[in-house]
C-alpha positions as CSV (number, residue, x, y, z in Angstrom):
1,M,76.1,-54.9,-34.0
2,Q,73.3,-52.0,-35.1
3,A,74.7,-49.4,-32.4
4,C,77.9,-50.6,-33.4
5,A,77.9,-50.6,-37.2
6,R,76.2,-46.6,-36.1
7,R,78.8,-45.3,-34.1
8,V,81.3,-47.0,-37.1
9,Q,79.5,-44.9,-39.6
10,G,79.2,-42.0,-37.8
11,G,82.8,-41.6,-36.4
12,S,83.5,-42.6,-40.6
13,G,81.7,-39.6,-41.4
14,L,83.2,-37.4,-38.8
15,K,86.6,-38.3,-40.3
16,L,85.3,-37.5,-43.8
17,Q,83.9,-34.0,-43.0
18,A,87.3,-33.1,-40.8
19,R,89.5,-34.0,-44.0
20,A,87.0,-31.8,-45.9
21,L,87.1,-29.0,-44.0
22,M,91.1,-29.3,-43.6
23,R,91.3,-29.6,-47.6
24,N,89.2,-26.6,-48.1
25,S,90.9,-24.4,-45.1
26,L,94.5,-25.6,-47.3
27,L,92.8,-24.7,-50.5
28,N,91.8,-20.9,-49.1
29,V,95.0,-20.3,-47.6
30,T,96.7,-21.6,-50.8
31,L,94.3,-18.5,-52.9
32,A,95.2,-16.3,-50.7
33,L,98.9,-16.4,-50.6
34,V,98.7,-16.9,-54.5
35,L,96.1,-13.9,-55.0
36,V,99.1,-11.3,-52.3
37,C,101.5,-12.4,-54.6
38,L,99.9,-11.7,-57.3
39,T,98.9,-8.2,-55.8
40,G,101.9,-7.6,-54.9
41,W,103.6,-8.5,-58.1
42,L,100.6,-6.5,-60.1
43,L,102.2,-3.2,-57.9
44,V,106.1,-3.8,-58.4
45,V,105.3,-4.2,-62.6
46,G,102.7,-1.6,-62.9
47,R,104.3,1.3,-60.7
48,A,105.1,3.8,-63.6
49,L,100.9,3.3,-64.3
50,L,99.6,2.7,-61.0
51,L,101.8,6.4,-59.5
52,P,100.9,9.3,-61.1
53,F,97.2,7.7,-60.5
54,V,97.4,7.3,-57.1
55,T,99.1,10.8,-56.6
56,A,96.6,12.0,-58.5
57,L,93.9,10.6,-56.1
58,I,96.1,11.8,-53.2
59,V,95.7,15.4,-54.1
60,W,92.4,14.9,-55.4
61,Y,91.7,13.8,-51.6
62,L,93.5,16.8,-50.6
63,I,91.2,19.1,-52.8
64,N,88.1,17.5,-51.4
65,A,88.9,17.9,-47.9
66,L,90.4,21.4,-48.3
67,A,87.1,22.8,-49.9
68,S,85.3,21.2,-47.3
69,G,87.2,23.1,-44.8
70,L,86.2,26.5,-46.5
71,R,82.7,25.8,-47.0
72,A,82.5,25.5,-42.8
73,I,84.2,28.8,-42.6
74,P,81.5,31.0,-41.5
75,L,80.9,33.8,-43.5
76,G,77.4,35.3,-41.4
77,S,74.6,34.1,-42.6
78,W,76.4,32.7,-45.8
79,R,78.7,29.8,-47.0
80,L,81.3,30.0,-49.5
81,P,79.7,27.2,-52.6
82,A,80.6,24.1,-53.6
83,L,81.9,24.5,-56.9
84,P,83.1,27.5,-56.0
85,A,85.3,26.3,-52.8
86,L,86.5,23.1,-54.9
87,L,87.8,25.4,-57.5
88,I,89.4,28.0,-54.4
89,A,91.4,24.4,-53.4
90,L,92.6,23.5,-56.5
91,I,94.3,26.5,-57.7
92,I,95.4,26.5,-53.8
93,I,96.7,23.2,-53.8
94,F,98.8,23.5,-58.0
95,A,99.6,26.4,-56.4
96,A,101.3,25.4,-53.5
97,A,102.3,22.7,-55.2
98,T,104.2,24.5,-57.5
99,F,106.3,27.1,-55.3
100,M,107.1,23.9,-53.7
101,F,108.4,22.8,-56.6
102,D,110.4,25.7,-58.0
103,L,111.8,26.8,-54.7
104,V,113.4,22.8,-54.0
105,A,114.5,22.8,-58.3
106,A,116.1,26.2,-57.5
107,N,118.0,24.7,-53.9
108,L,119.0,21.2,-55.3
109,T,121.2,23.3,-58.5
110,Q,122.9,25.7,-56.4
111,L,123.7,23.4,-53.9
112,A,124.3,20.3,-56.7
113,R,126.9,23.5,-58.2
114,D,128.6,24.1,-54.4
115,T,128.6,20.1,-53.5
116,P,132.7,19.8,-54.8
117,G,134.0,22.5,-51.9
118,Y,131.3,21.1,-49.9
119,Q,132.5,17.4,-50.5
120,A,136.5,18.4,-50.3
121,R,135.7,20.3,-46.6
122,L,133.6,16.7,-45.3
123,E,136.9,14.9,-46.2
124,Q,139.4,17.9,-44.7
125,V,136.6,17.3,-41.4
126,F,136.9,13.1,-42.1
127,A,140.8,13.7,-41.8
128,S,140.9,15.8,-38.3
129,L,138.1,13.4,-36.8
130,S,140.2,10.1,-37.5
131,A,143.4,11.7,-36.3
132,M,142.0,12.7,-33.2
133,A,140.9,9.0,-32.9
134,G,144.0,7.9,-33.5
135,L,142.8,5.6,-36.6
136,R,145.9,4.1,-39.2
137,E,143.3,5.1,-42.0
138,P,141.2,8.2,-42.6
139,L,137.7,7.5,-43.0
140,Q,136.7,8.9,-46.0
141,M,133.2,9.5,-48.4
142,R,133.4,6.2,-50.6
143,D,133.1,4.6,-46.5
144,L,130.0,5.9,-46.0
145,F,128.9,5.9,-50.1
146,P,130.9,3.4,-51.6
147,Q,128.8,2.9,-55.2
148,T,128.4,7.0,-55.3
149,S,129.8,10.7,-54.5
150,L,128.0,13.2,-52.6
151,T,127.7,15.1,-56.1
152,Q,125.9,12.0,-57.6
153,L,123.8,12.3,-55.2
154,V,122.4,16.2,-55.1
155,T,122.1,15.7,-59.2
156,Q,120.0,12.6,-58.2
157,A,117.8,14.1,-55.7
158,A,117.4,17.3,-58.3
159,S,116.4,14.5,-61.4
160,F,114.3,13.2,-59.0
161,I,112.4,16.4,-58.8
162,T,112.4,17.5,-62.1
163,T,110.4,13.7,-63.0
164,M,108.0,14.5,-60.6
165,A,107.3,18.1,-62.4
166,G,107.0,16.6,-65.5
167,S,105.1,13.9,-64.7
168,A,102.4,17.0,-63.0
169,S,100.5,17.4,-66.8
170,L,99.5,13.7,-66.2
171,V,98.7,14.1,-62.7
172,F,97.0,17.5,-63.2
173,I,95.0,15.0,-65.8
174,Y,93.7,13.1,-63.7
175,V,92.8,15.6,-60.8
176,L,90.6,17.5,-63.4
177,F,88.4,14.1,-64.8
178,L,88.5,12.5,-60.9
179,L,86.9,16.1,-59.9
180,I,84.7,16.2,-63.1
181,E,83.2,12.2,-62.2
182,Q,82.9,12.3,-58.3
183,S,79.6,13.2,-58.6
184,T,78.8,10.0,-59.6
185,F,80.9,7.6,-58.2
186,N,77.8,7.8,-55.0
187,R,75.7,6.6,-57.7
188,K,78.3,3.3,-59.3
189,Y,79.1,2.3,-55.6
190,A,75.5,2.1,-54.7
191,A,75.4,-0.2,-57.0
192,L,77.8,-2.3,-56.8
193,F,75.7,-4.3,-54.0
194,D,73.0,-6.5,-54.3
195,S,70.7,-5.0,-51.4
196,P,70.2,-1.8,-50.1
197,A,71.7,-3.2,-46.8
198,R,75.4,-4.2,-48.0
199,A,75.4,-0.5,-50.0
200,E,74.7,1.2,-46.3
201,A,77.1,-1.2,-44.7
202,A,79.7,-0.3,-47.3
203,F,79.1,3.2,-47.1
204,A,79.0,3.4,-43.8
205,I,82.6,1.3,-44.0
206,R,84.3,4.3,-46.1
207,A,83.0,6.3,-44.6
208,E,84.8,5.7,-41.5
209,I,88.0,5.4,-43.2
210,N,87.4,8.3,-44.5
211,R,87.0,9.7,-41.3
212,R,90.3,8.2,-39.9
213,V,92.8,9.0,-43.1
214,L,91.2,13.1,-42.7
215,H,92.0,12.4,-38.9
216,Y,95.7,11.6,-40.0
217,F,96.9,13.5,-42.4
218,G,95.0,16.4,-40.9
219,I,97.1,15.7,-37.6
220,K,100.1,14.8,-39.9
221,T,100.2,17.7,-42.3
222,G,99.9,20.2,-38.8
223,V,102.8,18.4,-37.0
224,S,104.6,18.9,-40.1
225,L,103.7,22.4,-40.9
226,A,105.0,23.1,-37.6
227,T,108.3,21.1,-38.3
228,G,109.4,22.3,-41.4
229,M,108.9,25.7,-39.8
230,A,110.7,25.6,-36.5
231,T,113.4,23.7,-39.1
232,T,113.5,26.4,-41.2
233,G,113.7,28.9,-38.4
234,L,116.6,27.6,-36.6
235,L,118.5,26.9,-40.0
236,L,118.4,31.1,-40.8
237,V,119.1,32.0,-37.4
238,L,122.4,30.1,-37.2
239,G,122.9,31.6,-40.7
240,L,123.1,27.3,-42.2
241,P,122.1,28.1,-46.4
242,Y,119.8,26.4,-47.9
243,A,117.2,26.9,-44.2
244,A,113.9,26.7,-46.6
245,L,115.0,23.4,-48.7
246,F,115.8,21.6,-45.2
247,G,112.8,23.1,-44.2
248,F,110.7,21.0,-47.0
249,I,112.6,18.1,-46.4
250,A,111.8,18.2,-42.9
251,F,107.7,18.9,-43.4
252,L,107.9,15.4,-46.3
253,L,109.9,13.0,-44.5
254,N,107.7,13.8,-41.4
255,Y,105.0,12.1,-43.6
256,I,107.4,9.0,-43.4
257,P,106.9,6.4,-39.3
258,T,110.1,6.6,-37.3
259,I,113.4,7.1,-40.3
260,G,112.1,10.3,-41.6
261,S,112.8,12.2,-38.8
262,L,116.4,10.6,-38.4
263,I,117.0,11.5,-41.9
264,S,115.4,14.8,-41.7
265,V,118.4,15.7,-39.4
266,I,121.0,13.7,-40.8
267,F,121.5,16.5,-44.0
268,P,121.7,19.7,-42.5
269,S,123.9,18.6,-39.5
270,L,126.2,16.9,-42.2
271,L,126.2,20.6,-44.5
272,A,126.3,22.6,-40.8
273,L,129.8,20.2,-40.2
274,V,131.4,21.4,-43.9
275,F,129.8,25.3,-43.4
276,F,131.0,26.1,-40.5
277,E,134.8,26.5,-39.3
278,T,134.4,25.4,-35.6
279,Y,131.7,22.5,-34.5
280,G,130.1,24.1,-32.1
281,P,127.1,25.4,-34.7
282,F,126.6,21.5,-36.0
283,L,126.1,20.5,-32.6
284,V,123.8,23.4,-31.7
285,I,122.0,22.2,-35.2
286,S,122.4,18.8,-34.2
287,I,120.9,18.9,-30.4
288,G,118.4,21.7,-32.1
289,L,116.5,19.6,-34.7
290,G,116.6,16.6,-32.3
291,L,114.9,18.3,-30.3
292,I,112.4,19.8,-32.3
293,Q,111.7,16.0,-33.6
294,F,111.7,14.4,-30.6
295,I,108.9,17.4,-29.0
296,L,106.7,17.3,-32.4
297,G,107.1,13.5,-33.5
298,N,107.3,12.3,-29.2
299,L,104.5,13.9,-27.3
300,V,102.8,16.1,-29.4
301,E,101.8,14.1,-32.0
302,P,100.9,11.3,-30.2
303,K,99.2,13.6,-27.5
304,L,96.3,14.6,-30.8
305,M,96.0,11.4,-33.0
306,G,95.7,9.3,-29.7
307,S,94.5,6.1,-30.1
308,S,92.7,6.9,-33.7
309,L,95.0,4.0,-35.5
310,N,95.5,1.5,-33.4
311,L,97.8,0.3,-35.4
312,S,100.8,-1.9,-34.3
313,G,104.1,-0.6,-34.0
314,L,106.2,-3.8,-36.0
315,V,102.9,-3.8,-38.3
316,I,104.3,0.2,-39.2
317,L,108.0,-0.6,-39.4
318,L,106.0,-4.0,-41.6
319,S,104.1,-2.4,-43.7
320,L,107.1,1.0,-44.1
321,A,109.8,-1.7,-45.6
322,F,106.6,-3.6,-47.8
323,W,105.2,0.0,-50.1
324,G,108.4,1.3,-49.7
325,A,110.2,-1.3,-51.9
326,I,107.0,-1.6,-54.4
327,W,106.6,2.2,-54.4
328,G,109.7,4.0,-53.0
329,V,109.2,7.4,-51.4
330,T,105.4,7.4,-52.1
331,G,105.0,4.2,-50.7
332,M,106.4,5.2,-47.6
333,V,104.4,8.1,-47.4
334,L,101.4,5.9,-47.5
335,C,102.4,3.3,-45.9
336,V,100.4,4.3,-42.4
337,P,96.7,5.4,-44.5
338,L,96.8,2.1,-46.1
339,T,97.5,0.0,-43.1
340,V,94.2,1.6,-41.7
341,V,92.2,0.4,-44.6
342,I,93.2,-3.0,-44.7
343,L,92.5,-2.9,-40.9
344,I,89.0,-1.5,-40.9
345,I,88.1,-4.0,-44.0
346,C,89.4,-6.9,-42.3
347,A,87.6,-6.1,-39.2
348,Q,84.5,-6.1,-41.2
349,I,84.9,-10.0,-42.2
350,P,84.4,-12.4,-40.3
351,Q,86.8,-14.2,-42.0
352,T,89.6,-11.9,-41.8
353,R,89.0,-10.5,-38.2
354,P,92.3,-12.4,-37.6
355,I,94.2,-10.8,-39.6
356,A,92.6,-7.7,-37.8
357,V,93.2,-8.2,-34.3
358,L,97.2,-9.1,-36.1
359,L,97.7,-5.9,-37.2
360,S,96.2,-3.4,-34.7
361,A,98.0,-2.5,-31.2
362,D,95.8,-4.2,-28.6
363,G,94.6,-7.0,-30.2
364,N,91.1,-5.1,-29.6
365,V,89.3,-4.4,-32.9
366,G,85.5,-4.2,-31.3
367,P,82.7,-5.5,-32.8
368,P,81.9,-5.7,-36.6
369,L,80.5,-1.2,-37.0
370,Q,77.2,-0.5,-37.5
371,P,75.7,2.6,-39.8
372,R,74.0,5.0,-37.7
373,E,72.1,8.3,-39.4
374,T,73.9,11.0,-37.6
375,P,71.3,14.5,-37.1
376,A,73.7,15.9,-39.8
377,G,72.0,13.1,-42.1
378,E,75.4,11.7,-42.9
379,T,76.2,8.0,-42.0
380,A,78.7,7.0,-39.5
381,L,79.9,3.9,-38.3
382,V,79.1,2.9,-34.0
383,R,79.5,-0.2,-32.6
384,P,76.2,-2.0,-31.6
């Protein structure tokens, strides 16, 4: 009888433990969902405040990366000191940004003046193509853009560039304060943890994130520059106006996965359709730009990038839609680096490793990385 009583009590205890475990799991899932929803809401509500600061973080990161590159250039037995390298990098980045903003603003302003003539020509082309296709009602601009006109689209783009240039002063102030205070970041970061072991692991994870993001942006910038220069060169050879503008658009949109390359081909192709009297240049530009995007984006970039990102293609598309809905173009540009950061962090925490597995391309995120000291004295992450 006592043995039976013990079995009954043991079974009841197991059931109570199972119920408690289920309640805890359900509570953890609920809290996680609430946290995700609250974070998304804060990102949307605080967009006007966060976007300039996020832009400043990107610029600050680029300045430090460029300064590190300048310091690595050997000048005999002498190398550039840290402070002059940082100042030179700051001047280069802001001079390049100023030049690009002026170039794009001037081209968009001229394009806005010429757009009514291009729109009338586009209506004629649509009517001609509709007649050739035997359509009863000719295709019109409002069928493609029901809520706006081509002139309004170009004007809105010019207004967006002007707004961005207007917020450049705020971004510049943020960047200056980041550069001034960056010498204290490591001390503050280490003070967040209660033990040297945890601080070392956190520094190692940060080093791995920095390595992957820098690798991504380095290759992406090189490929984007090649894409922009090839686009500009092709359009100059064929005599299409605003070649520099479309080259810059191709450079910028190349940072946006999947849809960026498609958009950068559509706009100059449409202008070629209305600018030239025949369809020959239109076909050459469309096919030529498509080949540039295919060769650089599908052949060269994957070879250079390798498997360092380890992101699923579906995850990239979902992150593109998510961050684009929250932060617009800035979110689209940052969707891949942000997802890589989430994957790396989730892979180091046992409770969130399933999330990293779902985000990865092949489900293999490897064992947790361990901090090791490199010969140069830097902390790096290696597999145990």
